[in-house]
GUKESE-437450 format. One line per 3 residues: their letters; for each residue y, x negated, z of N, C-alpha, C. Coordinates in nm, 4 decimals, padded with zeros to 6 digits. Atoms other than C-alpha are relative to their C-alpha. Example, Ala and Ser with C-alpha at 12.3 -4.5 7.8 and 13.67 -1.06 7.14 Angstrom:
residues 2
as	-00.1190,-00.0890,00.0000,-00.4500,-01.2300,00.7800,00.1200,-00.0900,00.0000 ~ -00.1190,00.0820,-00.0060,-00.1060,-01.3670,00.7140,00.1090,00.0770,00.0730 .
END
This chain:
residues 229
mkp	-00.1200,-00.0842,00.0000,00.0000,00.0000,00.0000,00.1247,-00.0875,00.0000 ~ -00.1221,00.0769,00.0079,00.3403,-00.1362,-00.0978,00.0936,00.0365,00.1141 ~ -00.0943,-00.0313,-00.1065,00.6067,-00.1675,00.1726,00.1055,00.0967,-00.0493 .
els	-00.1042,-00.0960,00.0355,00.8606,00.1132,00.1766,00.1357,-00.0647,00.0217 ~ -00.1300,00.0640,-00.0072,01.1945,-00.0466,00.0972,00.0982,00.0732,-00.0892 ~ -00.1071,-00.0506,00.0853,01.5208,00.0924,-00.0296,00.0480,-00.1133,-00.0891 .
aea	-00.0575,00.1024,00.0866,01.6996,-00.0885,-00.3103,00.0910,-00.0914,00.0801 ~ -00.0926,00.0799,-00.0807,01.9593,-00.2019,-00.0573,-00.0757,-00.0985,00.0877 ~ 00.0788,00.0899,-00.0835,01.6938,-00.3463,00.1734,-00.0637,-00.1110,-00.0832 .
ltr	00.0645,00.0982,00.0858,01.5185,-00.5221,-00.1142,00.0970,-00.1098,-00.0424 ~ -00.0974,00.1008,00.0446,01.8388,-00.6972,-00.2229,00.0121,-00.1146,00.0993 ~ -00.0181,00.1035,-00.1020,01.8465,-00.8888,00.1075,-00.1128,-00.1027,-00.0002 .
yid	00.1077,00.0976,00.0158,01.5199,-01.0597,00.0166,00.0279,-00.0998,-00.1127 ~ -00.0080,00.0659,00.1301,01.6522,-01.1969,-00.3098,00.0996,-00.1158,-00.0032 ~ -00.0840,00.1109,00.0422,01.7854,-01.5403,-00.4005,00.0128,00.0112,-00.1518 .
htl	-00.0260,-00.0217,00.1429,01.9391,-01.4607,-00.7420,00.0170,-00.1366,-00.0658 ~ 00.0210,00.1398,00.0398,01.8467,-01.7700,-00.9404,00.0359,-00.0282,-00.1456 ~ -00.0259,00.0503,00.1349,01.9761,-01.9607,-01.2414,-00.0044,-00.1519,00.0043 .
lkp	00.0213,00.1442,-00.0056,01.8391,-02.3134,-01.2789,-00.0276,-00.0604,-00.1370 ~ 00.0231,00.0501,00.1359,01.8103,-02.3469,-01.6568,00.0959,-00.1148,-00.0311 ~ -00.0868,00.1140,00.0291,01.9453,-02.6774,-01.7883,00.1172,00.0336,-00.0911 .
dat	-00.1081,-00.0362,00.0922,02.1589,-02.5000,-02.0490,00.0925,00.1077,00.0564 ~ -00.0879,-00.0999,-00.0613,02.3293,-02.2641,-01.8014,00.1443,-00.0481,-00.0052 ~ -00.1408,00.0345,00.0149,02.7036,-02.2598,-01.8688,00.0812,00.0516,00.1189 .
akd	-00.0899,-00.0492,-00.1055,03.0010,-02.1996,-01.6402,00.0092,00.1516,-00.0041 ~ -00.0057,-00.1450,00.0144,03.0205,-01.8466,-01.7779,-00.1251,00.0653,00.0578 ~ 00.1254,-00.0527,-00.0535,02.6541,-01.7914,-01.6889,00.0007,-00.0006,00.1533 .
iin	-00.0050,00.0097,-00.1456,02.7143,-01.9062,-01.3319,00.0921,00.1071,00.0580 ~ -00.0914,-00.1056,-00.0455,03.0105,-01.6713,-01.2922,-00.0682,00.1358,-00.0082 ~ 00.0719,-00.1262,00.0142,02.7967,-01.3853,-01.4213,-00.1055,00.0140,00.1095 .
lcn	00.0993,-00.0010,-00.1081,02.5221,-01.4793,-01.1731,00.0656,00.0401,00.1322 ~ -00.0712,-00.0298,-00.1251,02.7721,-01.4706,-00.8868,00.0507,00.1438,00.0016 ~ -00.0498,-00.1381,00.0070,02.9222,-01.1426,-01.0041,-00.1121,00.1001,00.0238 .
eal	00.1151,-00.0881,-00.0227,02.5779,-00.9809,-01.0144,-00.0418,-00.0022,00.1468 ~ 00.0367,00.0097,-00.1415,02.5023,-01.1107,-00.6658,00.0971,00.0776,00.0878 ~ -00.1002,-00.0755,-00.0744,02.8270,-00.9634,-00.5362,-00.0183,00.1500,-00.0197 .
ahg	00.0123,-00.1427,00.0316,02.7719,-00.6314,-00.7113,-00.1212,00.0633,00.0670 ~ 00.1244,-00.0560,-00.0532,02.4171,-00.5873,-00.5809,-00.0261,-00.0377,00.1451 ~ 00.0196,00.0397,-00.1387,02.4476,-00.7578,-00.2432,-00.1225,-00.0860,00.0225 .
fha	00.1142,00.0890,-00.0183,02.1774,-01.0200,-00.2993,00.0261,-00.0974,00.1147 ~ -00.0154,00.0937,-00.1114,02.1110,-01.2585,-00.0134,00.0767,-00.1245,-00.0433 ~ -00.0569,00.1279,00.0412,02.2103,-01.5646,-00.2163,-00.0072,-00.0153,-00.1510 .
vcv	00.0239,00.0535,00.1338,02.2531,-01.7311,-00.5508,-00.0640,-00.1364,00.0186 ~ 00.0663,00.1299,-00.0050,02.0375,-02.0364,-00.6207,00.0342,-00.0749,-00.1279 ~ -00.0521,00.0725,00.1156,02.1901,-02.3002,-00.8501,-00.0290,-00.1490,00.0133 .
ngs	00.0083,00.1456,-00.0011,02.1688,-02.6647,-00.9473,00.1223,-00.0595,00.0694 ~ -00.1042,00.0632,-00.0790,02.3805,-02.9106,-00.7529,00.1366,-00.0054,-00.0659 ~ -00.1286,00.0129,00.0686,02.6494,-02.9511,-01.0172,00.0745,00.1323,-00.0103 .
rvl	-00.0624,-00.1328,00.0084,02.7211,-02.5754,-01.0000,00.0362,00.0570,00.1380 ~ -00.0262,-00.0512,-00.1346,02.7561,-02.5421,-00.6217,00.1482,00.0256,00.0221 ~ -00.1440,-00.0135,-00.0217,03.1310,-02.5979,-00.6177,00.0550,00.1222,-00.0730 .
qah	-00.0439,-00.1172,00.0767,03.1835,-02.3362,-00.8891,-00.0450,00.1288,00.0680 ~ 00.0500,-00.1191,-00.0683,02.9634,-02.0837,-00.7081,00.0767,00.0238,00.1292 ~ -00.0738,-00.0133,-00.1263,03.1438,-02.1528,-00.3828,00.1389,00.0589,-00.0236 .
arl	-00.1331,-00.0520,00.0301,03.4809,-02.0856,-00.5439,-00.0037,00.1502,-00.0275 ~ 00.0105,-00.1428,00.0327,03.3585,-01.7452,-00.6649,-00.0467,00.0811,00.1207 ~ 00.0639,-00.0769,-00.1079,03.1658,-01.6443,-00.3507,00.0618,-00.0229,00.1376 .
eds	-00.0625,00.0287,-00.1288,03.3873,-01.7828,-00.0772,00.0495,00.1286,00.0657 ~ -00.0396,-00.1166,-00.0805,03.4511,-01.5272,00.1978,-00.0854,00.1240,-00.0268 ~ 00.0930,-00.1115,00.0200,03.1665,-01.3055,00.0704,-00.1231,-00.0223,00.0871 .
avk	00.1245,00.0116,-00.0773,02.8313,-01.2393,00.2404,-00.1100,-00.0703,-00.0788 ~ 00.1015,00.0636,00.0844,02.6414,-01.3954,-00.0522,-00.0020,-00.1497,00.0267 ~ 00.0135,00.1426,-00.0303,02.5099,-01.7402,00.0368,-00.0289,-00.0794,-00.1270 .
iva	00.0254,00.0901,00.1123,02.4724,-02.0413,-00.1905,-00.1152,-00.0923,00.0362 ~ 00.1155,00.0875,-00.0145,02.1376,-02.2154,-00.2227,00.0074,-00.1071,-00.1081 ~ 00.0035,00.1103,00.0962,02.1268,-02.5586,-00.3871,-00.1390,-00.0626,00.0000 .
vag	00.1291,00.0678,00.0096,01.8130,-02.7295,-00.5146,00.0210,-00.1511,00.0089 ~ -00.0020,00.1456,-00.0085,01.7322,-03.0967,-00.4519,-00.1349,-00.0539,-00.0453 ~ 00.1236,00.0572,00.0529,01.4767,-03.3221,-00.6194,-00.0646,00.0907,-00.1021 .
fpl	00.0501,-00.1071,00.0867,01.4428,-03.0470,-00.8768,-00.0080,-00.0475,-00.1447 ~ 00.1138,-00.0822,-00.0411,01.2137,-02.9751,-01.0552,-00.1263,-00.0788,00.0356 ~ 00.1241,00.0773,-00.0122,00.9670,-03.2648,-01.0161,-00.0324,-00.0435,00.1421 .
gas	00.0232,00.0458,-00.1363,01.0135,-03.3731,-00.6551,-00.0295,-00.1478,00.0123 ~ 00.0459,00.1388,00.0015,00.9448,-03.7332,-00.7550,00.1120,-00.1022,00.0146 ~ -00.1095,00.0949,-00.0158,01.2904,-03.8857,-00.7067,-00.0055,-00.0653,00.1372 .
dtd	-00.0010,00.0753,-00.1249,01.3572,-04.1370,-00.4301,00.0593,00.0833,00.1138 ~ -00.0486,-00.0748,-00.1153,01.4173,-04.0032,-00.0810,00.1506,-00.0103,00.0157 ~ -00.1444,00.0172,-00.0144,01.7677,-04.1499,-00.0699,00.0762,00.0835,-00.1023 .
akr	-00.0646,-00.0816,00.1035,01.8541,-03.9739,-00.3964,-00.0022,00.1473,00.0393 ~ 00.0093,-00.1388,-00.0458,01.7301,-03.6421,-00.2581,00.0987,00.0269,00.1130 ~ -00.0909,-00.0183,-00.1135,01.9252,-03.6911,00.0605,00.1451,00.0051,-00.0474 .
lev	-00.1362,-00.0016,00.0530,02.2422,-03.7700,-00.1345,00.0309,00.1321,-00.0693 ~ -00.0175,-00.1316,00.0622,02.1918,-03.4526,-00.3377,00.0320,00.1064,00.1046 ~ -00.0195,-00.0982,-00.1069,02.1693,-03.2520,-00.0166,00.1387,-00.0150,00.0613 .
esa	-00.1315,00.0234,-00.0612,02.4769,-03.4130,00.1356,00.1129,00.0454,-00.0911 ~ -00.1017,-00.0414,00.0959,02.6786,-03.3557,-00.1806,00.0071,00.1515,-00.0109 ~ 00.0041,-00.1460,00.0119,02.5664,-02.9938,-00.2085,00.0660,00.0662,00.1202 .
ien	-00.0590,-00.0565,-00.1210,02.6640,-02.9216,00.1505,00.1512,-00.0207,00.0009 ~ -00.1441,00.0282,00.0069,03.0022,-03.0882,00.1046,00.0698,00.0976,-00.0955 ~ -00.0580,-00.0908,00.0996,03.0585,-02.8588,-00.1958,-00.0168,00.1476,00.0343 .
gaq	00.0067,-00.1381,-00.0441,02.9660,-02.5433,-00.0061,-00.1365,00.0630,00.0082 ~ 00.1351,-00.0566,-00.0093,02.5876,-02.4996,-00.0119,-00.0323,00.0356,00.1447 ~ 00.0371,-00.0469,-00.1337,02.4506,-02.3046,00.2837,-00.1500,-00.0038,00.0253 .
eid	00.1442,00.0156,-00.0123,02.0776,-02.3442,00.2157,-00.0446,-00.1019,-00.1046 ~ 00.0525,00.1027,00.0895,01.8681,-02.6160,00.0484,-00.1452,00.0318,-00.0345 ~ 00.1384,-00.0108,00.0467,01.5526,-02.5773,-00.1623,-00.0396,-00.1358,-00.0581 .
vvl	00.0362,00.1350,00.0421,01.3913,-02.9218,-00.1930,-00.1453,-00.0038,-00.0463 ~ 00.1354,00.0100,00.0548,01.0861,-03.0088,-00.4015,-00.0772,-00.1096,00.0730 ~ 00.0920,00.0929,-00.0646,00.8015,-03.1747,-00.2157,-00.0358,-00.1139,-00.0960 .
nig	00.0508,00.1095,00.0827,00.6945,-03.5184,-00.3400,-00.1513,00.0198,-00.0157 ~ 00.1385,-00.0433,00.0209,00.3685,-03.3888,-00.4852,-00.0940,-00.1183,-00.0166 ~ 00.0847,00.1167,00.0217,00.2319,-03.7238,-00.5996,-00.0308,-00.0744,00.1286 .
rlk	00.0208,00.0679,-00.1283,00.2815,-03.8802,-00.2576,-00.0956,00.0790,00.0895 ~ 00.0930,-00.0824,-00.0767,00.1043,-03.5866,-00.0965,-00.1423,-00.0222,-00.0478 ~ 00.1327,00.0202,00.0572,-00.1901,-03.6325,-00.3343,-00.0523,-00.1412,00.0257 .
dgd	00.0401,00.1359,-00.0363,-00.1907,-04.0054,-00.2554,-00.0571,-00.0068,00.1408 ~ 00.0365,00.0052,-00.1400,-00.2552,-03.9145,00.1054,00.1045,-00.0702,00.0845 ~ -00.1084,00.0686,-00.0707,00.0763,-04.0747,00.2025,00.0802,00.1018,00.0805 .
hry	-00.0597,-00.1094,-00.0758,00.1533,-03.8082,00.4589,00.1203,-00.0445,00.0812 ~ -00.1152,00.0517,-00.0751,00.3877,-04.0304,00.6580,00.1261,00.0007,-00.0874 ~ -00.1140,00.0004,00.0927,00.6107,-04.0709,00.3539,00.0546,00.1410,-00.0173 .
vlr	-00.0420,-00.1384,00.0231,00.6171,-03.6975,00.2882,00.0708,00.0558,00.1227 ~ -00.0599,-00.0514,-00.1232,00.6902,-03.6128,00.6507,00.1359,-00.0637,00.0254 ~ -00.1268,00.0695,-00.0226,00.9618,-03.8764,00.6796,00.1076,00.0508,-00.0968 .
elh	-00.0966,-00.0501,00.0981,01.1270,-03.7560,00.3591,00.0485,00.1394,00.0369 ~ -00.0397,-00.1358,-00.0360,01.1236,-03.3920,00.4671,00.0874,-00.0009,00.1245 ~ -00.0827,00.0099,-00.1203,01.2612,-03.4877,00.8062,00.1416,-00.0474,-00.0365 .
div	-00.1307,00.0492,00.0447,01.5434,-03.6802,00.6330,00.0814,00.1111,-00.0655 ~ -00.0688,-00.1098,00.0672,01.6265,-03.3757,00.4211,00.0489,00.1023,00.1021 ~ -00.0393,-00.0942,-00.1056,01.6301,-03.1466,00.7243,00.1194,-00.0553,00.0776 .
eaa	-00.1112,00.0631,-00.0720,01.8570,-03.3922,00.9035,00.1280,00.0061,-00.0824 ~ -00.1176,-00.0014,00.0874,02.0928,-03.4144,00.6041,00.0573,00.1408,-00.0152 ~ -00.0447,-00.1391,00.0162,02.1099,-03.0340,00.5849,00.0817,00.0485,00.1192 .
eer	-00.0855,-00.0294,-00.1152,02.2760,-03.0303,00.9283,-00.0170,00.1442,00.0495 ~ 00.0389,-00.1294,-00.0570,02.0940,-02.7242,01.0647,00.0073,00.1169,-00.0982 ~ 00.0086,-00.1055,00.1018,02.1212,-02.5286,00.7406,-00.1466,00.0186,-00.0387 .
pvk	00.1403,-00.0231,00.0351,01.7943,-02.3660,00.6287,-00.0467,-00.0880,-00.1162 ~ 00.0643,00.0801,00.1047,01.5679,-02.5938,00.4258,-00.1300,00.0680,-00.0398 ~ 00.1237,-00.0557,00.0530,01.2982,-02.4482,00.2012,-00.0707,-00.1111,-00.0774 .
vil	00.0774,00.1054,00.0650,01.0242,-02.6873,00.0901,-00.0817,00.0614,-00.1129 ~ 00.0704,-00.0520,00.1182,00.9017,-02.6140,-00.2635,-00.1289,-00.0795,-00.0173 ~ 00.1301,00.0665,00.0032,00.5295,-02.6904,-00.2756,-00.0552,-00.0189,-00.1402 .
ets	00.0589,-00.0058,00.1353,00.4574,-02.6219,-00.6446,-00.1504,00.0230,00.0118 ~ 00.1373,-00.0318,-00.0376,00.1363,-02.4491,-00.5444,-00.0998,-00.0086,-00.1150 ~ 00.0934,00.0045,00.1129,-00.0120,-02.4413,-00.8957,-00.0562,-00.1404,-00.0223 .
llt	00.0463,00.1378,00.0167,-00.0514,-02.8205,-00.8753,-00.0799,-00.0509,00.1202 ~ 00.0647,00.0434,-00.1238,-00.2126,-02.8297,-00.5302,-00.1334,00.0695,00.0225 ~ 00.1241,-00.0620,-00.0461,-00.5602,-02.7675,-00.3943,00.0311,00.0854,00.1228 .
ree	-00.0195,-00.0817,-00.1201,-00.6054,-02.5201,-00.1107,00.0298,-00.0871,00.1211 ~ -00.0193,00.0889,-00.1143,-00.6308,-02.8057,00.1376,00.1378,-00.0652,-00.0048 ~ -00.1325,00.0616,00.0131,-00.3140,-02.9675,-00.0004,00.1109,00.0995,00.0324 .
kil	-00.0987,-00.1031,-00.0339,-00.1231,-02.6398,00.0294,00.0121,00.0143,00.1507 ~ 00.0003,-00.0126,-00.1459,-00.2245,-02.6104,00.3936,00.0684,-00.1208,00.0629 ~ -00.0603,00.1219,-00.0535,-00.1310,-02.9722,00.4635,00.1508,-00.0015,-00.0246 .
acq	-00.1434,-00.0016,00.0316,00.2062,-02.9345,00.2871,00.0745,00.0953,00.0925 ~ -00.0610,-00.0950,-00.0939,00.2830,-02.6290,00.5003,00.0133,-00.0615,00.1382 ~ -00.0012,00.0610,-00.1332,00.1938,-02.8170,00.8166,00.1077,-00.1072,00.0099 .
lav	-00.1023,00.1044,00.0005,00.4199,-03.1077,00.7210,00.1401,00.0603,-00.0008 ~ -00.1305,-00.0664,00.0044,00.7085,-02.8721,00.6402,00.0382,00.0535,00.1370 ~ -00.0260,-00.0516,-00.1344,00.6769,-02.7075,00.9798,00.0327,-00.1148,00.0948 .
eag	-00.0211,00.1137,-00.0901,00.6514,-03.0426,01.1583,00.1352,-00.0665,-00.0240 ~ -00.1273,00.0649,00.0348,00.9594,-03.1733,00.9737,00.1217,00.0789,00.0458 ~ -00.1113,-00.0809,-00.0456,01.1724,-02.8874,01.1026,00.0641,00.0864,-00.1067 .
aqf	-00.0500,-00.0910,00.1036,01.2190,-02.6957,00.7779,-00.0140,00.1439,00.0489 ~ 00.0052,-00.1416,-00.0397,01.2597,-02.3176,00.7903,-00.0858,00.0854,-00.0925 ~ 00.0774,-00.0758,00.0986,01.0667,-02.2064,00.4794,-00.0942,-00.0932,-00.0744 .
vkt	00.0743,00.0595,00.1108,00.7893,-02.3033,00.2447,00.0170,00.0938,-00.1190 ~ -00.0261,-00.0746,00.1230,00.8362,-02.1937,-00.1141,-00.1087,-00.0332,-00.1005 ~ 00.1172,00.0205,00.0852,00.5647,-02.1475,-00.3740,00.0246,-00.0937,-00.1169 .
stg	-00.0097,00.0604,00.1328,00.7100,-02.2819,-00.6968,00.1435,-00.0256,-00.0425 ~ -00.1303,00.0215,00.0636,00.9973,-02.4202,-00.8997,00.0258,00.1005,-00.1108 ~ -00.0132,-00.0819,00.1199,00.9292,-02.1844,-01.1888,-00.0056,-00.0823,-00.1271 .
faa	00.0020,00.0889,00.1162,00.9100,-02.4887,-01.4170,-00.1382,-00.0588,-00.0264 ~ 00.1365,00.0484,00.0205,00.5392,-02.5709,-01.3757,-00.0819,00.1061,-00.0727 ~ 00.0854,-00.0901,00.0781,00.2446,-02.4027,-01.5445,-00.0186,00.1346,00.0681 .
gga	00.0226,-00.1250,-00.0720,00.2040,-02.1399,-01.2730,00.1098,00.0264,00.1005 ~ -00.0995,-00.0391,-00.0991,00.4332,-01.9469,-01.0402,-00.0652,00.0527,00.1253 ~ 00.0509,-00.0573,-00.1247,00.3851,-01.7446,-00.7260,-00.1208,00.0888,-00.0263 .
tld	00.1130,-00.0925,00.0024,00.0531,-01.5701,-00.6665,-00.0119,00.0650,00.1370 ~ 00.0185,-00.0689,-00.1278,-00.0365,-01.3193,-00.3986,-00.0909,-00.0797,00.0926 ~ 00.0910,00.0797,-00.0831,-00.3207,-01.5400,-00.2784,00.0735,-00.1168,00.0643 .
dvr	-00.0745,00.1123,-00.0563,-00.0848,-01.8336,-00.2341,00.0967,00.0457,00.1087 ~ -00.0924,-00.0514,-00.1017,00.1719,-01.6260,-00.0469,-00.0761,00.0333,00.1278 ~ 00.0815,-00.0316,-00.1181,-00.1016,-01.4987,00.1856,-00.0432,-00.1272,00.0726 .
llr	00.0437,00.1258,-00.0604,-00.2292,-01.8536,00.2428,00.1155,-00.0681,00.0727 ~ -00.1160,00.0619,-00.0634,00.1185,-01.9877,00.3147,00.0377,00.0741,00.1279 ~ -00.0330,-00.0790,-00.1193,00.1879,-01.7013,00.5565,-00.1006,-00.0259,00.1117 .
etv	00.1049,00.0241,-00.1001,-00.1438,-01.7535,00.7330,00.0167,-00.1373,00.0642 ~ -00.0085,00.1372,-00.0490,-00.0782,-02.1269,00.7659,00.1223,-00.0232,00.0877 ~ -00.1243,00.0290,-00.0735,00.2834,-02.1263,00.8876,00.0242,00.0953,00.1161 .
gek	-00.0195,-00.0963,-00.1078,00.2568,-01.8220,01.1144,00.1065,00.1031,-00.0343 ~ -00.0845,-00.1161,00.0284,00.4643,-01.5090,01.1421,00.1490,-00.0284,00.0072 ~ -00.1424,00.0215,-00.0215,00.7975,-01.6602,01.2442,00.0639,-00.0963,-00.0989 .
fgv	-00.0497,00.0969,00.0980,00.8305,-01.9173,00.9630,00.0256,00.0715,-00.1326 ~ -00.0330,-00.0650,00.1264,00.9851,-01.8292,00.6265,-00.0955,-00.0370,-00.1124 ~ 00.0783,00.0235,00.1219,00.7852,-01.7934,00.3046,00.0790,00.0570,-00.1172 .
kas	-00.0732,-00.0440,00.1182,00.9693,-01.7783,-00.0269,-00.0938,-00.0015,-00.1202 ~ 00.0785,-00.0119,00.1223,00.7815,-01.6511,-00.3314,00.0935,-00.0166,-00.1188 ~ -00.0869,00.0290,00.1140,00.9256,-01.7839,-00.6559,-00.0846,-00.0410,-00.1192 .
ggi	00.0718,00.0350,00.1218,00.8125,-01.8165,-01.0146,-00.0789,00.1173,-00.0537 ~ 00.0712,-00.1091,00.0655,00.7149,-01.5252,-01.2377,00.0179,00.1359,00.0628 ~ -00.0251,-00.1311,-00.0622,00.8535,-01.2427,-01.0225,00.1039,00.0715,-00.0849 .
rnt	-00.0882,-00.0577,00.1016,00.9997,-01.0206,-01.2927,00.0132,00.1511,00.0072 ~ -00.0116,-00.1457,-00.0099,00.9531,-00.6595,-01.1834,-00.0156,00.0445,00.1447 ~ -00.0032,-00.0531,-00.1352,00.9719,-00.4359,-00.8802,-00.1381,-00.0013,00.0657 .
ata	00.1350,-00.0053,-00.0574,00.5973,-00.3955,-00.8318,-00.0440,-00.1370,00.0502 ~ 00.0363,00.1354,-00.0420,00.5437,-00.7708,-00.8181,00.0799,-00.0422,00.1226 ~ -00.0847,00.0351,-00.1142,00.8372,-00.8167,-00.5799,-00.0520,00.0645,00.1280 .
lam	00.0498,-00.0703,-00.1177,00.7037,-00.5541,-00.3401,-00.1351,-00.0540,00.0444 ~ 00.1314,00.0548,-00.0342,00.3535,-00.6987,-00.3568,00.0141,-00.1351,00.0703 ~ -00.0229,00.1294,-00.0646,00.4873,-01.0437,-00.2656,00.0465,00.0195,00.1442 .
iea	-00.0475,-00.0285,-00.1357,00.6666,-00.8978,00.0365,-00.1160,00.0476,00.0873 ~ 00.1169,-00.0487,-00.0739,00.3519,-00.7138,00.1418,-00.0937,-00.1147,00.0363 ~ 00.0887,00.1139,-00.0248,00.1593,-01.0415,00.1149,00.0553,-00.0964,00.1040 .
gat	-00.0559,00.0850,-00.1041,00.4001,-01.2099,00.3537,00.1278,-00.0728,-00.0344 ~ -00.1248,00.0665,00.0374,00.7065,-01.3277,00.1615,00.1184,00.0597,00.0747 ~ -00.1224,-00.0453,-00.0647,01.0345,-01.3098,00.3485,00.1227,-00.0285,-00.0865 .
rlg	-00.1063,00.0228,00.0970,01.2417,-01.4282,00.0525,-00.0633,-00.0066,-00.1387 ~ 00.0454,00.0022,00.1385,01.2087,-01.3929,-00.3242,00.1000,-00.0780,-00.0838 ~ -00.0841,00.0704,00.0950,01.3429,-01.6344,-00.5825,-00.0285,00.0520,-00.1395 .
tsa	00.0227,-00.0599,00.1310,01.3935,-01.4692,-00.9195,00.1282,00.0054,-00.0809 ~ -00.1135,-00.0198,00.0902,01.6207,-01.4509,-01.2212,00.0042,00.1432,-00.0511 ~ 00.0084,-00.1398,00.0446,01.5134,-01.0889,-01.2834,00.0448,00.0948,00.1109 .
sva	-00.0402,-00.0747,-00.1198,01.6871,-00.9659,-00.9671,00.0541,00.1385,-00.0308 ~ -00.0633,-00.1289,00.0314,01.8904,-00.6895,-01.1293,-00.1048,00.1010,-00.0438 ~ 00.1064,-00.0899,00.0451,01.5885,-00.5392,-01.3067,-00.0886,00.0436,00.1162 .
ive	00.0855,-00.0315,-00.1144,01.3904,-00.5540,-00.9815,00.0628,00.1074,00.0878 ~ -00.0619,-00.0997,-00.0882,01.6423,-00.3618,-00.7713,00.0295,00.1301,-00.0744 ~ -00.0182,-00.1238,00.0770,01.7163,-00.1158,-01.0515,-00.1320,00.0738,-00.0144 .
gis	00.1311,-00.0637,00.0059,01.3428,-00.0524,-01.0724,-00.0292,00.0829,00.1235 ~ 00.0287,-00.0743,-00.1224,01.3195,00.0516,-00.7096,00.0982,00.1154,00.0198 ~ -00.0990,-00.1073,-00.0155,01.6366,00.2633,-00.7311,-00.0181,00.1105,-00.1032 .
geg	00.0252,-00.0989,00.1035,01.5060,00.4473,-01.0362,00.0902,-00.0132,-00.1204 ~ -00.0913,00.0179,00.1125,01.7745,00.3130,-01.2686,-00.0652,-00.0770,-00.1131 ~ 00.0645,00.0796,00.1027,01.5375,00.0845,-01.4527,-00.1503,00.0072,00.0163 .
qgs	00.1404,-00.0212,-00.0354,01.1904,00.2304,-01.4106,-00.0956,-00.0759,-00.0887 ~ 00.0860,00.0784,00.0857,01.0535,00.0356,-01.7012,-00.0330,-00.1359,00.0589 ~ 00.0268,00.1304,-00.0604,01.0781,-00.2787,-01.4895,-00.0889,00.0101,00.1221 .
y	00.0832,-00.0155,-00.1183,00.8683,-00.1319,-01.2107,-00.1437,-00.0378,-00.0327 .
END
């Protein structure tokens, strides 16, 4: 059974996302305008667009999420930390950082934990979401990545960048929720394009949704865009 949510309640789950490399200034303004019009929790943008988003959303309830180490997660820890510091200086209120997947697969857990701790420290108590890229991990690696994110002091684990072969799945959301417990955040992202999928992710345990199809999703639940349900 899908959770009973109003369109207004559903909007508070949504990080309205635009991370395409060809996104223009006009596209970012449109993203922010849609977030304001619908009351989405946040916009999620690349670091170079944080300042622009902040100028449009300042004094509003819509938060700004910046990505770091995106989309591969393989950049040096110092580079990731600098991205976070710059994003915060420009107005970011939350950080979505990509896990160093290769280091995790190497079994270099100390490196991964130290890097995540550095990112959390650089975020200065702002929420940090650790992007696991679940389609590239085994079940055991997903569990371990969740444990490291919790130990590092992050606030969320996130399924996907949306740039790999696979996105969020219900099984992965359930596994992440089971692993991190009820009080930790789980963000489902990647391939969430309609209302039914969004509601199913929430039912599975997601407390935040990352999607570029946000408008279609909330219009689907309100009855304005039933084709997207």
